[in-house]
Residue, then its C-alpha position, 0 to 999 in steps of 0.5 A: x108683274x107680281x103687283x097690279x093695281x095695288x093687288x098681289x098674290x102670294x102662294x105659300x107651300x106646306x114647306x113654308x116657302x112663299x112665292x109671288x104669282x105673276x099677274x095678268x089681270x085684276x078687277x074687283x071680282x077677279x085675279x088672273x095669275x100664273x101659278x109659280x113653277x117653283x111650287x111642288x104638287x100638293x097642298x098650298x095656300x094663297x093670299x090676296x089682300x085680306x083674303x086667303x084660300x087653299x088649293x091642291x097642285x097637281x102635275x096635270x089639270x088640263x083645260x082648253x080655252x074657248x073663244x067666248x071665255x066660258x070654257x065651252x063652245x068654239x075653241x080658241x085655236x088656229x089652223x096651220x096649213x103647210x102647202x105642197x110648195x113649202x109655204x105655210x098659213x095660219x088661219x083663226x078658227x073663229x069669228x067674234x062679234x064686237x059684243x064680248x062672248x059672241x064667237x062662232x066657229x069659222x068652217x075649216x076647209x079640208x078639201x085640198x088634196x095637197x098639203x097638211x092641215x093641223x089645229x093649234x089648240x090652247x089652254x093650261x094644265x097640260x105641260x106637266x105630262x110625263x110623255x106625249x103619249x099621255x095626251x089623247x085627243x078625239x075630234x068628232x070621235x076620231x082619235x088623232x095623235x098629237x105632234x106637240x103638247x106643252x108650253x106655248x112659248x109666248x105666254x107664260x102659263x099657257x100651253x098649246x096642243x098641235x094635232x093633225x086634222x085628218x081629211x076624213x073629218x071633212x063635211x062633218x060640220x061642228x065637232x067636239x074636241x075631247x082632250x085628256x092628259x094622263x087620264x084627266x079630261x079637259x072641257x070639251x070645245x068645238x070646231x066646224x069642218x066643212 
């Protein structure tokens, strides 16, 4: 919806066009919204109730989601396993306690000699890349080639990056994930590899 709890957010481009933003969440101190795709890169202003602000839209501004919503620590991610028999499984990479913001990495087992293991990372500001080769990902200092980087099909505004997890990472413990798109670095998040 473009209005929640009596709140709306409107973007205005330098051309004068005005676009309402779809809203995810509204509270007295926070509004989560999707920037309308029709807006071109460049300066924009936005209006929320009686407040206004300004921003500059760019094609890419990568950011990875963290499980504890702080932008650092355990990645908000899944492990996808493709078994030798053709079956697959999806596993979370974190365990979260009932207290908000207290998540820890669940060790990812890379010991199997058959099948493939991939990591599905979630974030935003990634889909505007020109080519897949613009996306670079390092896991624990090991450069991996993403198989996908673009829009996540279920949630508007959310992006997804899929990368293989090389077996050479086995036993490394907690490692950093460093993602960049067209030379712009995202925040650092972590996974644990046993």
